[in-house]
C-alpha positions as CSV (number, residue, x, y, z in Angstrom):
1,X,174.7,190.5,330.3
2,X,172.9,187.3,331.0
3,X,169.9,186.4,328.8
4,X,167.6,183.5,329.3
5,X,165.7,181.7,326.5
6,X,163.0,179.4,327.7
7,X,161.7,177.3,324.7
8,X,161.6,173.6,323.8
9,X,161.9,174.3,320.0
10,X,165.5,173.7,319.2
11,X,165.2,175.3,315.8
12,X,163.9,178.5,317.2
13,X,166.4,178.5,320.0
14,X,169.3,178.2,317.6
15,X,167.9,181.0,315.4
16,X,167.4,183.3,318.4
17,X,170.9,182.6,319.9
18,X,172.4,183.3,316.5
19,X,170.6,186.6,316.1
20,X,171.5,187.7,319.7
21,X,175.2,187.0,319.2
22,X,175.2,188.8,315.9
23,X,173.6,191.8,317.6
24,X,176.1,191.7,320.5
25,X,179.0,191.6,318.1
26,X,177.7,194.5,316.1
27,X,177.4,196.7,319.2
28,X,180.4,195.3,321.1
29,X,178.2,193.9,323.8
30,X,178.9,190.7,325.8
31,X,175.9,188.4,326.1
32,X,175.8,185.2,328.1
33,X,172.8,183.1,326.9
34,X,171.4,180.3,329.0
35,X,168.9,177.9,327.4
36,X,166.0,176.3,329.3
37,X,163.6,173.7,327.8
38,X,160.9,174.2,330.4
39,X,159.5,176.7,332.9
40,X,160.5,174.5,335.8
41,X,164.2,174.5,334.7
42,X,164.2,178.3,334.4
43,X,162.6,178.7,337.8
44,X,165.2,176.5,339.3
45,X,168.1,178.6,338.0
46,X,169.9,180.6,340.6
47,X,170.8,183.3,338.1
48,X,169.1,186.6,337.6
49,X,168.3,187.6,334.1
50,X,167.8,191.2,332.9
51,X,166.2,189.9,329.7
52,X,164.1,186.7,329.3
53,X,162.5,185.2,326.2
54,X,159.7,182.8,327.1
55,X,157.5,180.7,324.8
56,X,153.9,181.0,325.9
57,X,153.0,177.4,325.2
58,X,155.7,175.6,327.2
59,X,155.2,171.9,328.3
60,X,154.3,171.5,331.9
61,X,154.1,175.0,333.5
62,X,153.2,177.3,330.6
63,X,155.0,180.6,329.9
64,X,152.4,182.7,331.6
65,X,152.6,180.7,334.9
66,X,156.4,180.7,334.7
67,X,156.4,184.5,334.3
68,X,154.0,184.8,337.3
69,X,156.4,182.8,339.5
70,X,159.5,184.7,338.1
71,X,157.9,188.0,339.1
72,X,157.8,187.0,342.7
73,X,161.6,186.8,342.9
74,X,162.7,189.2,340.2
75,X,160.4,192.1,339.4
76,X,163.1,193.8,337.3
77,X,163.5,191.3,334.6
78,X,162.2,192.3,331.1
79,X,160.1,189.4,329.8
80,X,159.5,188.9,326.1
81,X,156.8,186.4,325.2
82,X,157.3,184.5,321.9
83,X,154.7,182.3,320.3
84,X,152.7,181.6,317.2
85,X,149.4,182.0,319.0
86,X,148.3,185.6,319.3
87,X,145.1,184.8,321.2
88,X,147.0,185.0,324.5
89,X,148.3,188.6,324.0
90,X,145.8,190.1,326.5
91,X,146.5,187.3,329.1
92,X,150.2,188.2,329.4
93,X,149.7,191.9,330.4
94,X,149.1,190.8,334.0
95,X,152.9,190.1,334.3
96,X,154.0,193.4,332.6
97,X,155.8,191.9,329.6
98,X,158.3,194.1,327.8
99,X,157.3,192.8,324.4
100,X,155.2,190.1,322.7
101,X,156.8,188.7,319.5
102,X,154.9,186.5,317.1
103,X,156.8,183.6,315.6
104,X,158.4,183.4,313.2
105,X,160.0,186.6,314.4
106,X,161.1,189.1,311.8
107,X,164.7,190.1,312.1
108,X,163.9,193.8,312.2
109,X,161.4,193.3,315.0
110,X,163.9,191.5,317.1
111,X,166.5,194.2,316.5
112,X,164.0,196.9,317.3
113,X,163.1,195.1,320.5
114,X,166.8,194.9,321.6
115,X,167.4,198.5,320.7
116,X,164.4,199.5,322.9
117,X,165.6,197.3,325.7
118,X,169.1,198.8,325.7
119,X,167.8,202.3,325.4
120,X,165.6,201.8,328.4
121,X,167.9,199.8,330.6
122,X,171.4,200.2,329.3
123,X,174.1,197.5,329.6
124,X,175.6,198.5,332.9
125,X,175.8,196.1,335.8
126,X,177.2,195.7,339.3
127,X,180.8,194.4,339.7
128,X,182.9,193.7,342.8
129,X,186.3,195.2,343.1
130,X,188.9,194.2,345.7
131,X,191.7,196.5,346.8
132,X,193.5,193.8,348.9
133,X,191.6,194.6,352.0
134,X,188.0,195.7,351.2
135,X,185.6,194.6,348.5
136,X,183.6,197.4,346.8
137,X,180.4,196.7,344.9
138,X,180.0,199.4,342.2
139,X,177.9,199.8,339.1
140,X,179.8,200.1,335.9
141,X,178.0,203.4,335.1
142,X,179.7,204.9,338.1
143,X,183.1,204.6,336.6
144,X,184.5,207.7,335.0
145,X,187.8,206.2,333.8
146,X,190.5,203.6,334.5
147,X,194.1,204.5,335.1
148,X,196.9,201.9,334.8
149,X,199.3,201.6,337.7
150,X,201.9,198.9,336.8
151,X,200.2,195.6,337.7
152,X,197.3,197.3,339.3
153,X,194.6,199.8,338.2
154,X,192.9,202.9,339.6
155,X,189.2,203.0,339.2
156,X,188.1,206.6,339.3
157,X,184.5,207.3,340.4
158,X,182.8,210.7,340.9
159,X,183.8,211.0,344.5
160,X,186.2,208.2,345.1
161,X,189.2,206.3,343.6
162,X,189.6,202.6,344.2
163,X,192.9,200.8,343.8
164,X,192.1,197.5,342.2
165,X,194.6,194.6,342.5
166,X,194.1,193.7,338.8
167,X,195.7,195.2,335.7
168,X,193.8,197.8,333.7
169,X,193.4,195.2,330.9
170,X,191.7,192.7,333.3
171,X,189.3,195.4,334.6
172,X,188.5,196.5,331.0
173,X,187.7,192.9,330.1
174,X,185.0,193.0,332.8
175,X,183.3,196.2,331.6
176,X,180.6,196.6,329.0
177,X,182.7,197.5,325.9
178,X,180.0,199.7,324.4
179,X,180.7,202.5,326.9
180,X,184.5,202.4,327.4
181,X,187.2,203.5,325.1
182,X,191.0,203.6,325.4
183,X,192.6,207.1,324.8
184,X,196.2,206.2,325.6
185,X,198.2,203.4,327.2
186,X,197.3,204.5,330.7
187,X,193.7,205.6,330.4
188,X,190.3,204.1,329.5
189,X,187.4,206.5,329.6
190,X,183.6,206.1,330.0
191,X,182.1,207.8,326.9
192,X,179.2,209.0,329.0
193,X,181.6,210.9,331.3
194,X,183.0,213.0,328.5
195,X,182.0,216.7,328.2
196,X,184.2,217.6,325.2
197,X,187.3,216.4,323.3
198,X,189.9,217.5,320.8
199,X,193.0,215.9,319.3
200,X,195.0,216.5,322.5
201,X,192.6,216.2,325.4
202,X,189.4,214.7,326.7
203,X,187.5,216.9,329.2
204,X,185.3,215.0,331.6
205,X,182.1,216.2,333.1
206,X,183.6,216.3,336.6
207,X,186.2,218.9,335.4
208,X,189.2,216.5,334.9
209,X,191.2,216.6,331.7
210,X,192.9,213.4,330.3
211,X,195.5,213.4,327.5
212,X,194.7,211.5,324.3
213,X,197.5,210.4,322.1
214,X,197.6,210.5,318.3
215,X,197.8,206.7,318.1
216,X,194.4,206.4,319.7
217,X,192.6,209.6,318.6
218,X,191.3,208.4,315.2
219,X,189.7,205.3,316.6
220,X,188.4,207.1,319.7
221,X,186.7,209.8,317.6
222,X,185.1,207.2,315.3
223,X,183.8,205.1,318.3
224,X,182.6,208.2,320.1
225,X,180.6,209.3,317.1
226,X,179.2,205.8,316.5
227,X,178.2,205.6,320.1
228,X,176.1,208.8,320.2
229,X,175.3,209.0,316.5
230,X,174.9,212.8,316.8
231,X,173.8,215.3,314.2
232,X,177.0,217.1,313.1
233,X,176.7,220.9,312.8
């Protein structure tokens, strides 16, 4: 997931980058963080960012004006304003910010903000898959499971199976790791697609059953429980 930080304070930028990478490592996420020292540079970027941190008091075009211009091209971005000056809180509501964080940002407030962002938006994204003839654009949340097929890989969706001309390992590398878990050498399953499991099998919500081996079961069970954090009855 791409994240933009628009701030000319190098000390704050380094702090925020460090905290974001710590968070991504903790939850097995993959963040790509781009830094911009001005609103103009952010606006000139061709990338789309699901999450953007903007300092309100930017040199040149300030943070609010930058956010106004961003909204014209990308209404889906979650914008988080960061500043020491709280007098501008009411001004930023016109661009529908996700949060307003006062500097210096408390670690627990940043973590809570990221938790809320992921809870609301998830970490899924669109990826392109080529079968040698056609290119399919699918969202990673559509994938039920991956199946190894020698040097290729089957990507199983709800109503379709795509043969990808990449290995299962290569496809897995492109997925948000928080959602996908290996259950044997030939299968990687989307945790959200699971209906129930035991030490031998994983039953999916579409009615399919996949075999889980003893080698992978202990780690799978722990990751599954960590992912959902359920109350155990």
